[in-house]
N, C-alpha and C positions, 0 to 999 in steps of 0.2 A: 047317313045322319042328316037330320033337318037343318036348314040354314041357321035357325036361332040356337039350336043345340050346338052346332059347330062353333058359332060365335061365343057362346057361353064357355065352352070347353077351352078355347084358345085364350080367352081373356083370363080364365081362372089359372091356367097354366102359367101365363105371363106374370100374374100376381104372385104366384108361388115362388117364381125364380127371382123376383125383384129384390128380395132381401139379401141376395148374394151379390148384388151389383153395387158398384160405386155410386155415390150420389153427386150429381151436379145440379146446379141451380141457375136459373135465369138471373142475370146480373153479375155472375161470377166470371172470372177469366176462364175460357174454354181450355181444357188440358191439352197440351201438345202431345203428338205421337209420331211414330215413324213405322210405316208399313209399306210392303211392296204392292204395286198395282199390277194389272194384268199384262203390262208390257215389261215388267221386271224393274221398273223405276221405283226408288224409294220416295214415298210421299209423306210429308210432314205438315202439320197445320201451320207451324211457324213460318214456313216459306211463303205463305199466302197473306201474311200480315199486310194490311193496307187494302185488302179485298174482302167483300162479304163472302162467306162460305156456307154452303148447305151440306150437311151430312145426312145421307139417306140409308137406312139399313134395308138390306135386300135379301130375299130368299126366293128364287125362281120357282120353287115348288109349292110355295104358299098360295092358296086361292085368293087371298086378299091382295097380294102383290100381283098376281096374274090379272085381277080385275083392273088395276091401275095401269098395267102395261098393255094388256090386250086392248083396252079402250083408247090407249094413246095418252091418258091423262098425265102420268109421270113423264114420258118422253117429251110431251109438249111443254111441261113446266121446266124441264131441264134445258130444252132448247131456248126458251124465252129468257131464262135466267142467265145462261152462259152468253147469250147474245148481248146482254146488258152488262157483262163484265163480272158476273157472279161465278165463283168457282164451286162446282157441284161435284161432290165426292160420293159415289155410291159404294157402300161397304158391305161385304159378305163376311159375317162372323160364324158361319156354319162350320162346324168341325168335320174333319174327314169322316165319311161314312154316315153322316147325318143328312136329313132332308135339305136340299138346296145347296149343299157344299159344291163349289165350282173350282176347277183349276183354271190356269190362265187361259188356255184355249177355249174352254167352255164359257168362260166369262166374256171373252170377245165374241163368241157365237151368240150368246144371249143379247148382248148390246146390239149386234147386227140384226138379229131376228126382229127386234122391236123398234129398230131405227132410233134407239135411245141416244141421248146426247150428254151424258155426264162428262165432266172434265177428266175423270179417271174412275176406274172400277178397282177398288182396293180389296185385297185378299187377306183377311184377318182370321185365318183358320184356327189360331190358338185363342181367339177371343179377347185378346188384350185391349184392343181399341173399343170393342163393344162394352166390355166390363168397365173400362175407364169411364165411359159416358153413361153407363146404366142403361144401354139399349136393351129394351124388353121385347119389342115386337117387330115384325116385318110387315109393313114398313114402320119405321120410327124416324122422325125428322127432327133435326137440330139446325138452327140458323144462328150463325156467328157473325158479328159485325166486323167492320174494317179494323177496329181496335182490339180484336180477339176476345170480345165479350159475348157470352151466350145470351141471345135475345129471344129465342123461341125454342121450345121443345115439346114434342107431343105427336099427335096424329097427323096424318096428311090432310084430312078433312073432317067435317063435323058429323058424318053419318057412318057408323060402324057396320058395314055390310059387305057382302061379296057381289051385290047386284049393281051392274053397271048403270042401270036406270037411276040410281040414287045420286050419281055424279051431278046431274043437272040441278038437283036440290041442295047439294052439300056446299058448305063454305069451304073454300080452299085456303087453308091457313098459310101455307108457305108463300104463294104469290102475294097474299095480303101483307105478310110480314116484310117481304122484300120491298114492296112498294112503299110501305111506311118508313122503312129505314132509308130508302133512297131520298125520300122527301124530307128527311130530318125529323120525322114525328116518332114518338114512342110506339112500340108495337102494341096494338090495342088488345090482342089476345096472345099473351106471352107463353101460356101453357094450355095444353089440352090433354085429354087422356088418350094415349096411343092405343091403337087397336090393330089386330092381325094375328099372325101365328107367333108363338114364342120363339125368340132367337135360339137356334139349336147349338148351344155351346157344348164343348166337349166335357166340361166338368163344372 
């Protein structure tokens, strides 16, 4: 399949599934959740109140995700954010038997392979967290401020492609949002259209 055909197919699939997902909006309180991470520890948003939090939906089998990990783009963003005190939670909502689904061991191996630096890798195989946020694509990014308010939701950057060369030209929305929040400024681009593979929910 040609790259532009692949992009069209995954975006269409994501749009079809969006109607079944919950709606969250920038400016609203981010919904709390509880889900186990790859170390078997329960992770909840409320425990990070007072810290800025990034939620990143992940599917290691998705070529769009592979672009951002293979190039080091997402691992670099994770490392920079967590060094600055941000909590970065990578979430896998792929159902068992679906593309990209990982168990705890495979999730740890994925993080090690790409020298990724999330605060935790969350296993959401039943899709409850993904549906709570309306996560549509992998990747799909959400930024929550220290008061628990959603301040950004959308794509990781401004160019929807699987071509690593586009990274040099793309606007990276999450680092921009994090820098603006740190400086006390409003997020200048609070929403964008997410792109990637559709989240592989079980139902």
